[in-house]
VOBA-1610 file (N, C-alpha, C; in pm, whole numbers, padded with zeros to 5 digits, always signed):
BEGIN
Met+04464+07474-06238Met+04600+07519-06261Met+04594+07662-06311His+04673+07748-06254His+04684+07883-06304His+04791+07882-06413His+04749+07917-06532His+04838+07909-06647His+04925+08033-06655Arg+05049+08010-06690Arg+05139+08123-06703Arg+05092+08214-06816His+05098+08341-06794His+05066+08443-06894His+04919+08441-06937Leu+04833+08369-06867Leu+04693+08366-06904Leu+04611+08418-06787Asn+04509+08494-06818Asn+04428+08551-06711Asn+04287+08491-06709His+04273+08369-06754His+04144+08299-06754His+04170+08152-06727Gln+04066+08074-06715Gln+04082+07932-06687Gln+04016+07845-06794Arg+03996+07899-06914Arg+03940+07820-07024Arg+04051+07738-07088Phe+04010+07631-07156Phe+04107+07546-07224Phe+04130+07596-07367Thr+04201+07707-07376Thr+04245+07757-07506Thr+04364+07673-07550Leu+04412+07695-07671Leu+04530+07621-07717Leu+04649+07644-07625Ala+04668+07768-07583Ala+04780+07799-07493Ala+04762+07730-07359Ala+04642+07726-07309Ala+04616+07661-07180Ala+04636+07511-07190Ile+04591+07450-07298Ile+04611+07306-07318Ile+04759+07274-07324Asp+04834+07352-07399Asp+04979+07333-07408Asp+05043+07344-07270Asp+05000+07441-07192Asp+05054+07462-07059Asp+05021+07344-06967Val+04899+07294-06973Val+04860+07180-06890Val+04942+07057-06927Ile+04957+07033-07056Ile+05033+06915-07098Ile+05180+06928-07059Ser+05237+07042-07082Ser+05382+07057-07059Ser+05420+07076-06912Arg+05334+07144-06834Arg+05372+07176-06696Arg+05277+07122-06591Gly+05164+07068-06636Gly+05061+07027-06541Gly+05098+06906-06458Arg+05030+06893-06347Arg+05043+06777-06261Arg+04922+06686-06283Trp+04918+06576-06210Trp+04812+06477-06229Trp+04673+06541-06220Arg+04650+06626-06121Arg+04520+06690-06103Arg+04482+06776-06225Asp+04579+06845-06280Asp+04555+06928-06398Asp+04521+06841-06519Trp+04593+06731-06533Trp+04566+06638-06643Trp+04426+06579-06629Ala+04388+06546-06508Ala+04254+06489-06485Ala+04146+06590-06523Glu+04170+06715-06492Glu+04075+06820-06529Glu+04063+06833-06682Leu+04177+06830-06750Leu+04175+06835-06897Leu+04106+06711-06953Trp+04134+06595-06897Trp+04072+06471-06942Trp+03920+06478-06931Arg+03870+06527-06817Arg+03724+06541-06800Arg+03666+06638-06902Ala+03736+06747-06927Ala+03688+06845-07025Ala+03686+06786-07166Val+03786+06707-07200Val+03794+06644-07333Val+03678+06547-07352Ile+03644+06474-07248Ile+03532+06380-07257Ile+03401+06453-07286Gln+03386+06571-07231Gln+03263+06648-07248Gln+03257+06726-07378Asp+03372+06760-07435Asp+03376+06847-07553Asp+03473+06791-07657Gln+03421+06736-07763Gln+03502+06675-07870Gln+03598+06778-07933Met+03559+06903-07937Met+03645+07006-07996Met+03776+07020-07918Leu+03769+07004-07787Leu+03891+07009-07707Leu+03986+06897-07745Leu+03931+06781-07778Leu+04016+06669-07822Leu+04093+06707-07948Glu+04025+06773-08040Glu+04093+06816-08162Glu+04200+06920-08132Asn+04176+07004-08034Asn+04277+07102-07994Asn+04398+07034-07929Val+04374+06929-07851Val+04483+06852-07793Val+04570+06793-07905Val+04505+06737-08006Val+04579+06680-08121Val+04660+06789-08189Arg+04601+06903-08208Arg+04670+07015-08274Arg+04796+07056-08197Ile+04784+07064-08066Ile+04899+07100-07983Ile+05005+06991-07989Cys+04962+06867-07977Cys+05057+06755-07971Cys+05132+06737-08103Arg+05067+06760-08213Arg+05133+06745-08344Arg+05257+06832-08354Ala+05254+06945-08289Ala+05368+07037-08295Ala+05487+06985-08216His+05466+06885-08131His+05573+06838-08042His+05613+06693-08060Val+05533+06613-08128Val+05562+06469-08132Val+05683+06433-08217Ser+05736+06525-08292Ser+05859+06495-08366Ser+05978+06484-08271Asp+05963+06535-08151Asp+06067+06526-08048Asp+06044+06396-07969Pro+06133+06299-07982Pro+06112+06172-07912Pro+06115+06185-07759Tyr+06167+06296-07708Tyr+06175+06316-07564Tyr+06054+06392-07507Ala+05964+06433-07592Ala+05843+06505-07548Ala+05737+06403-07508Gln+05766+06328-07404Gln+05682+06215-07367Gln+05541+06255-07326Arg+05526+06369-07265Arg+05392+06414-07225Arg+05304+06433-07349Tyr+05360+06490-07453Tyr+05284+06511-07576Tyr+05255+06378-07646His+05350+06287-07641His+05328+06154-07698His+05214+06083-07624Phe+05212+06095-07494Phe+05106+06034-07414Phe+04970+06087-07455Trp+04956+06219-07462Trp+04828+06280-07496Trp+04790+06253-07641Met+04887+06248-07731Met+04857+06216-07870Met+04804+06074-07881His+04866+05982-07809His+04820+05844-07808His+04678+05836-07751Tyr+04654+05906-07642Tyr+04520+05909-07584Tyr+04418+05962-07685Ala+04451+06072-07751Ala+04359+06132-07849Ala+04333+06037-07965Asp+04436+05971-08014Asp+04419+05875-08123Asp+04326+05761-08082Glu+04345+05709-07963Glu+04260+05602-07912Glu+04116+05648-07895Arg+04099+05766-07842Arg+03964+05820-07819Arg+03893+05845-07951Arg+03964+05897-08050Arg+03902+05921-08181Arg+03870+05790-08251Ala+03952+05689-08235Ala+03926+05559-08296Ala+03804+05491-08233Ala+03781+05516-08106Ala+03667+05456-08035Ala+03535+05525-08070Ser+03542+05644-08123Ser+03419+05721-08153Ser+03355+05674-08282
//
């Protein structure tokens, strides 16, 4: 996914936010694979999601927060 306003393809906080908010299934799968390989990315996902989960309609962030919680509990 080419991220808006970003000129790289690393999973920075802005890129993670962009993938979660605007990404499609393929983009999510790419983020999921990266999270499995790098625990720090999982913490960044949590950091991004915390800023949005107070909104009950931010379902994409709720989904990823739930995934992160489950993954951290399994570790």
